[in-house]
C-alpha positions in Angstrom: -72.1 -9.5 11.7 -72.6 -10.7 15.1 -73.2 -14.0 16.5 -76.6 -14.8 18.0 -74.7 -16.5 21.0 -73.1 -13.8 23.5 -69.3 -13.8 23.6 -69.0 -16.1 20.6 -67.3 -14.5 17.5 -68.8 -14.9 14.1 -66.4 -15.4 11.0 -67.3 -13.7 7.7 -66.6 -16.7 5.4 -66.7 -14.5 2.0 -64.3 -12.0 3.6 -61.9 -14.7 4.8 -61.9 -16.1 1.2 -61.2 -12.7 -0.3 -58.3 -12.4 2.0 -56.7 -15.8 1.4 -58.0 -16.1 -2.2 -54.4 -17.1 -3.4 -54.1 -20.2 -1.2 -57.7 -21.6 -1.4 -56.7 -23.6 -4.6 -54.1 -25.3 -2.8 -55.7 -26.0 0.6 -56.7 -29.5 0.1 -53.0 -30.1 -0.8 -51.7 -28.1 2.1 -53.9 -30.4 4.4 -52.7 -33.4 3.0 -49.1 -32.8 2.8 -48.9 -31.4 6.4 -50.8 -34.6 7.7 -54.2 -36.0 7.3 -55.8 -39.6 8.1 -53.8 -41.4 5.3 -50.7 -39.3 5.1 -48.0 -39.1 7.8 -48.3 -35.6 9.7 -45.3 -33.7 11.5 -47.5 -31.1 13.5 -46.5 -32.8 16.6 -42.9 -31.4 16.2 -43.8 -27.8 15.3 -44.5 -28.1 11.5 -48.4 -28.1 11.7 -51.1 -26.4 9.7 -50.4 -22.9 10.7 -46.8 -23.3 9.7 -48.1 -24.8 6.2 -50.7 -22.1 5.7 -47.9 -19.4 6.4 -45.2 -20.9 3.7 -48.3 -21.1 1.3 -49.0 -17.4 1.9 -45.4 -16.9 0.5 -46.2 -18.1 -2.6 -45.1 -21.7 -2.5 -47.6 -23.7 -4.5 -48.8 -27.3 -4.3 -51.2 -27.1 -7.3 -49.5 -30.3 -8.7 -50.5 -32.4 -5.7 -53.5 -34.4 -6.8 -53.2 -33.3 -10.5 -53.6 -36.8 -12.4 -51.8 -35.4 -15.3 -48.8 -34.3 -13.6 -45.5 -36.2 -13.5 -44.6 -37.7 -10.1 -41.3 -36.4 -10.4 -42.5 -32.7 -10.8 -45.1 -33.5 -7.9 -42.3 -34.3 -5.6 -40.0 -31.5 -6.6 -42.8 -29.0 -5.7 -43.7 -30.7 -2.4 -40.1 -30.8 -1.3 -39.7 -26.8 -1.8 -42.6 -26.5 0.1 -41.8 -28.7 3.0 -38.2 -27.4 3.1 -39.7 -23.9 3.3 -41.9 -25.3 6.2 -38.7 -26.2 8.3 -37.2 -22.7 7.5 -33.9 -23.5 5.9 -32.8 -22.5 2.4 -33.4 -24.6 -0.6 -31.4 -27.8 -0.6 -31.3 -30.4 -3.5 -32.6 -33.1 -1.5 -34.8 -33.9 1.7 -31.8 -36.0 3.3 -29.6 -32.8 3.1 -32.5 -30.8 4.7 -32.7 -33.3 7.4 -29.0 -33.2 8.0 -29.2 -29.3 8.1 -31.8 -29.4 10.6 -30.1 -31.8 12.8 -27.0 -29.8 12.7 -29.0 -26.9 13.9 -30.6 -28.7 16.5 -27.3 -30.4 18.1 -25.9 -27.0 17.9 -28.4 -25.7 20.6 -28.4 -28.3 23.0 -26.1 -31.2 24.1 -28.6 -34.0 23.8 -29.6 -35.6 20.5 -32.7 -34.4 18.9 -35.5 -37.1 18.3 -35.4 -38.5 15.0 -39.2 -37.8 14.6 -38.4 -34.1 14.9 -36.3 -34.2 11.8 -37.5 -34.0 8.2 -38.0 -37.1 6.4 -35.2 -38.6 4.5 -35.5 -38.2 0.4 -36.7 -42.0 0.1 -39.3 -41.8 3.0 -40.5 -38.5 1.8 -41.0 -39.6 -1.7 -43.6 -42.4 -0.3 -45.2 -39.9 1.6 -45.9 -37.6 -1.3 -47.2 -40.3 -3.3 -49.7 -41.1 -0.6 -50.7 -37.3 -0.4 -51.0 -37.2 -4.2 -53.3 -40.1 -4.3 -55.6 -38.3 -1.3 -55.9 -35.2 -3.0 -56.9 -37.0 -6.4 -59.5 -38.6 -4.4 -60.9 -35.6 -2.8 -60.8 -33.4 -6.0 -63.0 -36.1 -7.7 -65.3 -36.4 -4.6 -68.2 -34.7 -6.4 -67.9 -36.2 -9.8 -68.5 -39.7 -8.8 -65.6 -40.8 -10.9 -62.5 -41.6 -8.6 -59.2 -41.2 -10.5 -57.6 -44.6 -11.9 -54.9 -44.7 -9.5 -53.5 -47.9 -8.2 -52.6 -47.4 -4.4 -49.7 -49.9 -4.5 -48.0 -47.4 -6.8 -48.7 -44.5 -4.6 -47.2 -45.3 -1.3 -49.2 -48.1 -0.3 -48.6 -51.8 -0.3 -51.0 -54.8 0.2 -51.1 -56.9 3.4 -52.8 -60.2 1.9 -53.2 -61.7 5.6 -55.4 -58.8 7.0 -56.7 -58.0 3.7 -56.0 -54.3 3.9 -53.6 -51.6 2.6 -50.4 -50.4 4.7 -48.4 -47.7 4.3 -45.1 -48.2 2.6 -42.1 -46.4 4.6 -39.6 -47.0 1.6 -38.9 -48.7 -1.4 -37.9 -52.4 -1.2 -34.2 -52.7 -0.9 -33.5 -49.2 0.7 -31.6 -49.5 3.9 -33.1 -47.9 7.1 -29.8 -47.2 8.4 -25.9 -47.9 7.3 -24.9 -51.5 8.2 -22.5 -50.3 10.9 -25.3 -48.5 12.7 -27.8 -51.4 12.6 -24.7 -53.5 14.2 -24.6 -51.1 17.2 -28.2 -51.3 17.8 -29.5 -54.6 18.6 -32.3 -55.8 20.7 -32.5 -58.7 23.4 -36.0 -59.8 22.7 -35.6 -63.6 22.6 -39.4 -64.9 23.3 -41.5 -66.6 20.9 -43.3 -63.5 19.9 -40.3 -61.3 20.1 -40.4 -57.4 19.3 -44.1 -56.9 19.9 -44.0 -54.2 22.6 -42.6 -50.6 23.1 -39.8 -52.3 25.1 -37.8 -53.4 22.0 -34.7 -51.3 21.3 -34.8 -51.6 17.6 -38.4 -50.6 17.4 -38.2 -47.6 19.7 -35.4 -46.2 17.4 -37.7 -47.0 14.4 -35.1 -49.5 13.0 -35.5 -53.0 11.8 -34.1 -56.0 13.6 -30.9 -58.0 12.1 -29.1 -61.1 12.7 -27.4 -59.5 15.5 -30.5 -59.3 17.7 -31.5 -61.9 20.0 -34.7 -62.7 17.8 -32.4 -62.9 14.8 -35.1 -61.0 12.6 -36.5 -64.6 12.0 -39.7 -64.6 10.1 -42.6 -65.7 12.3 -40.7 -64.9 15.6 -39.6 -61.2 15.2 -42.7 -58.7 15.0 -40.8 -55.9 14.5 -43.0 -53.7 11.8 -39.7 -52.0 10.6 -38.2 -55.1 9.1 -37.7 -55.0 5.6 -39.9 -57.5 3.5 -38.2 -59.6 1.2 -41.0 -62.3 0.7 -42.2 -60.7 -2.6 -45.7 -61.0 -1.7 -46.7 -57.5 -1.9 -46.4 -56.5 -5.5 -43.1 -54.4 -4.6 -41.1 -55.8 -7.7 -42.3 -53.0 -9.8 -40.3 -49.9 -9.6 -41.3 -47.4 -6.8 
């Protein structure tokens, strides 16, 4: 098969499908868990689509992702095994342990601390990411049926923004600490304007941490605009078990 345009290659779709037939059923799930418009991706730091496809070719399955009949615990466990393999480490009991292992590997190769965003997600954050991917794949699978799955987004990694009337991704379940208290005491910002912590100069925001009472802004509602602050207003239907 030749392309009608000189110098341009032509891909045989049938031959490609036959060669990769084992991973075709999981392509939607692979795309979602490795990053799409509604699910956080980590391709910028080396775990992109190519890595995900390589892992899938090693018989790591994602067939439960998007299956509305599957239990969330089983979906999360399968996704965890897949993602741990993407980072090239051995099987771990949790994503937090995988994160610690990758951190140790990186710090052993250089004297500078690795960027937090280059590490695997913690167990709590990964769970929310899997829920969003699970919902997204379920919607994709039902795209041709005209009957979307009866899955409430607030139970699958999203929360309601009543002010802007939209959905925003949930980082972790309500009440989960972003960092140990002693770490939060060490990191504090000096933003003390009437509209504090709006830009990238906020020390807490740059470290992806919430502001606390130790900051100049005091983490006061209506003053501090750090998006990583824990929400305790009870207006986002988060009382239900995550």
